[in-house]
Every structure is written in C-alpha cells, then in structure tokens.
C-alpha positions in Angstrom: 0.2 0.1 0.1 1.2 3.9 -0.9 0.7 6.6 1.3 -1.7 7.8 -1.3 -4.0 5.3 -0.5 -3.3 5.2 3.3 -4.5 8.4 3.5 -7.7 7.6 1.2 -8.8 5.1 3.2 -9.0 7.0 6.4 -10.6 9.6 4.7 -13.6 7.9 3.6 -14.0 5.8 6.0 -14.3 8.7 8.3 -16.1 11.2 6.3 -19.9 9.9 7.1 -22.2 11.4 9.4 -25.7 10.3 10.9 -28.4 11.9 12.5 -32.1 10.5 14.1 -35.7 11.8 13.1 -37.0 14.4 15.5 -39.6 13.4 17.4 -42.1 16.1 18.2 -45.5 16.5 19.8 -47.2 19.4 20.4 -51.0 20.5 22.6 -54.0 19.9 20.5 -55.7 23.2 19.8 -53.5 25.4 20.9 -53.7 28.9 19.3 -49.8 29.6 18.6 -50.7 33.4 17.7 -51.4 33.6 21.4 -47.6 33.1 21.2 -45.8 36.8 21.3 -42.5 37.0 23.2 -40.4 34.4 23.5 -37.5 34.1 26.2 -34.5 31.3 25.0 -32.9 30.2 27.6 -29.5 28.5 27.7 -30.1 24.4 27.8 -28.7 22.6 30.3 -25.1 20.9 29.5 -24.4 17.4 28.8 -22.4 16.2 31.8 -18.6 17.0 31.7 -19.6 19.0 28.6 -19.6 22.7 30.2 -20.7 25.1 27.8 -22.8 22.4 25.5 -26.0 24.0 26.7 -24.8 27.5 25.3 -23.9 26.2 22.0 -27.2 24.5 21.3 -29.5 27.2 22.7 -27.4 29.2 20.7 -27.8 27.0 17.1 -31.5 26.6 17.9 -32.3 30.8 18.1 -32.0 31.8 14.3 -34.4 28.9 13.7 -37.0 30.2 16.3 -36.9 33.6 14.7 -37.7 32.1 10.9 -40.3 30.6 12.3 -41.8 33.4 13.7 -41.3 33.5 17.2 -40.4 36.8 18.5 -36.9 36.3 20.9 -35.7 38.7 24.0 -32.4 39.0 23.7 -30.4 36.7 25.7 -28.1 38.9 27.6 -31.5 40.4 28.9 -32.4 36.7 29.7 -29.4 35.8 31.4 -29.0 39.0 33.7 -32.9 38.5 35.1 -32.0 35.3 35.9 -28.6 36.4 37.5 -30.3 39.2 39.3 -33.0 36.8 40.8 -30.5 34.5 42.0 -32.6 31.9 39.4 -31.3 28.7 37.7 -29.3 29.9 34.8 -30.4 26.8 32.5 -33.2 24.8 31.6 -33.8 23.6 34.8 -35.5 26.8 35.7 -38.5 26.0 38.4 -42.1 26.9 37.4 -42.2 30.0 39.8 -39.2 31.1 38.4 -40.5 30.8 34.8 -43.6 32.9 35.7 -41.5 35.5 37.5 -39.4 35.7 34.3 -42.3 36.1 32.1 -43.3 39.2 34.2 -40.3 40.6 34.4 -39.6 40.3 30.4 -43.2 40.6 29.5 -42.9 37.1 27.5 -45.8 34.9 26.9 -43.4 31.6 27.0 -40.2 30.3 27.6 -38.0 27.6 25.5 -36.0 25.3 27.5 -34.2 22.4 26.7 -31.5 19.8 27.8 -28.5 18.4 26.2 -28.8 14.5 26.1 -25.1 14.1 24.4 -22.7 16.2 23.6 -19.0 14.9 21.7 -16.7 17.8 20.2 -15.0 16.7 17.0 -11.8 15.7 17.5 -8.4 15.0 15.2 -5.7 12.6 16.2 -2.6 12.0 14.7 -0.9 8.6 14.5 2.1 7.1 12.7 1.4 4.0 10.1 3.7 1.8 8.7 3.9 1.8 5.0 6.0 -1.3 3.1 7.3 -0.1 -0.4 8.2 -2.8 -2.4 10.8 -2.2 -5.4 12.1 -4.5 -8.3 15.2 -3.6 -9.5 16.3 -5.5 -12.8 20.0 -7.2 -12.3 21.6 -7.5 -16.2 24.1 -10.4 -16.7 26.8 -10.7 -20.1 26.5 -13.6 -22.0 28.5 -14.6 -25.0 26.6 -15.8 -28.6 27.8 -16.8 -31.5 28.3 -14.4 -34.6 27.2 -15.2 -37.9 30.9 -15.9 -39.3 32.3 -17.5 -36.2 32.6 -14.7 -33.7 31.7 -14.8 -30.3 30.0 -11.2 -29.2 28.6 -10.5 -25.9 25.5 -8.5 -24.8 23.5 -8.1 -21.6 20.5 -10.1 -20.9 18.0 -9.5 -17.8 18.6 -12.3 -15.2 16.8 -11.6 -12.4 15.1 -9.0 -10.0 16.6 -7.9 -6.7 13.3 -7.5 -4.4 14.1 -4.6 -1.9 11.7 -4.1 0.6 11.5 -0.8 2.8 9.3 0.1 5.7 8.4 3.5 6.0 6.5 5.3 9.1 3.9 8.1 7.8 1.5 10.0 9.8 -2.1 9.4 9.2 -5.0 11.5 10.6 -8.1 10.1 12.4 -11.0 12.3 12.8 -14.0 12.1 14.8 -16.9 14.3 13.8 -19.0 16.1 16.4 -22.4 14.7 17.6 -25.3 16.1 19.2 -28.8 15.1 20.8 -31.0 17.4 22.6 -34.7 17.9 23.8 -36.6 21.3 23.6 -40.0 22.5 24.9 -41.9 25.7 24.9 -43.9 26.3 28.1 -46.9 29.2 28.8 -45.0 30.7 31.4 -48.4 32.0 33.3 -49.9 28.3 33.2 -46.6 26.0 33.0 -48.2 24.2 30.4 -46.0 22.5 27.2 -47.0 23.8 24.2 -44.5 22.1 22.2 -41.6 19.6 22.4 -39.4 17.3 20.6 -36.1 15.7 20.5 -33.5 15.2 17.6 -29.8 14.3 17.6 -27.3 15.3 14.4 -23.8 15.3 13.4 -21.6 17.5 11.3 -17.8 18.3 10.6 -18.3 20.3 14.2 -19.9 20.2 17.2 -22.0 23.2 16.2 -22.6 22.2 12.9 -24.2 19.2 14.2 -26.3 21.4 16.9 -27.2 23.6 13.8 -28.3 20.6 11.7 -30.6 19.0 14.9 -32.0 22.8 15.3 -32.8 22.9 11.8 -34.7 19.2 11.6 -36.4 20.0 14.4 -37.9 23.2 13.6 -38.8 21.5 10.1 -40.7 18.9 12.1 -42.6 20.8 14.6 -44.3 22.9 11.5 -45.0 20.2 9.6 -47.0 18.7 13.0 -48.0 21.5 13.7 -49.2 24.1 10.5 -50.1 26.9 12.9 -46.8 27.1 14.7 -45.7 30.0 13.6 -47.2 33.0 15.2 
C-alpha cells in the first residue's frame, strides 16, 4: 500500500455522519398566535461538557426567529436570571419561569436539555507502510556471431527485490455529535405547548447542533402548521 492509498482509506471511512429523525409533539388545539415574546434559555449542559447547553440554544435561536417567534435578547434573559438568583439553565422552576415571564413581558419560554454532546476530534498517529521495489539485474552472456565470432551482450537475469518500511503520519478524525430535547412552555400556566427531541452529527459540534436544530423546527412546522405566530 502506498502513502496516498493509506490516507484515502482514512478519509473515506470517516467522512460519513448520521442523524436520527426528530420526535415532536404539540398541544392539540392551542392557538399559537397567543405566543408573542419568547425567552430562550441556555439549555442544561451535557454532563462533563460545560458550555454545550449554550452551544445548542444558540444554534436553535435563528430557527425560532425564522419560525416567527419574537425572541428577547439572550443577554437580557441571563441578566434577569442572575439578578433573581434563578438557575441559569433549562432547569428553571415553574415559579421562576412565571417571574421571568412577568419581568421580561414574555408569554412563553424555550427550555431544553442536551442529552449527548461530543466535540469533534482530530488525532494523528504513525502508520507503517511497506514499499516494495523490483530492481533488474543484467548478466553478460556470449553468443556466436554469423561468421563464427563470439559476441557478448547484456540480458536480464533476475530482479532484486527490496522491501522498505516507512512510518508516515495519518489523521484520524471523529465528527462532532449532538442530541437534545427542547420544549416551549407557557409561562403563566406552565403548560408545555410543544416538545421535541433530535440529534445530529457534523464536522464540528456547532455544525451538528445547527443541523439538529433545523430538523427539529422543520418537524414542528409539519406537525403543527399553526406553530408560526
């Protein structure tokens, strides 16, 4: 195997990603036009992955906007949560959500939980590649000429086979992957207006989150045509 082949196999074998279909549910008969301003909270981090919740909620933000929701600036949401000493994530209690709704004048809040999160990784290791060379070896032979004279000429006798081993760097790349659940909650009643879960993979964890967020919102639009306020 030569150097190009070794690298090509790695690239092809690791370039694919996968994503599961979103699972969504909506409250029957709810008039989505009642949802005006919405507060988007940072999702609960996946264990051991600080900041993963913020990555996912940030990815969901533009798709909520494109769906027609009016979002409160996220720094305002964080500031109110901090001032009120509330949990800064999707674990906010119902009393806190109701207070948040009153202080920010929002009708609903989007909360969520990151259930899986793996950042992209790139590792380099040394791979042993064997190179085989065949070197011709010529011999001098005597042959009679037409007039009885003796002539010499070079003929191929055999091949010397030389094997060399070479250590070359090969890159092993693992794509990023994300899975999360999200829900839209009425801040006054605590009712869940819609809920969904999804997952995805991509070149980076942020890219995986973006793709998963897009699929989730598309699934919600199909399940709840009136979801756009």
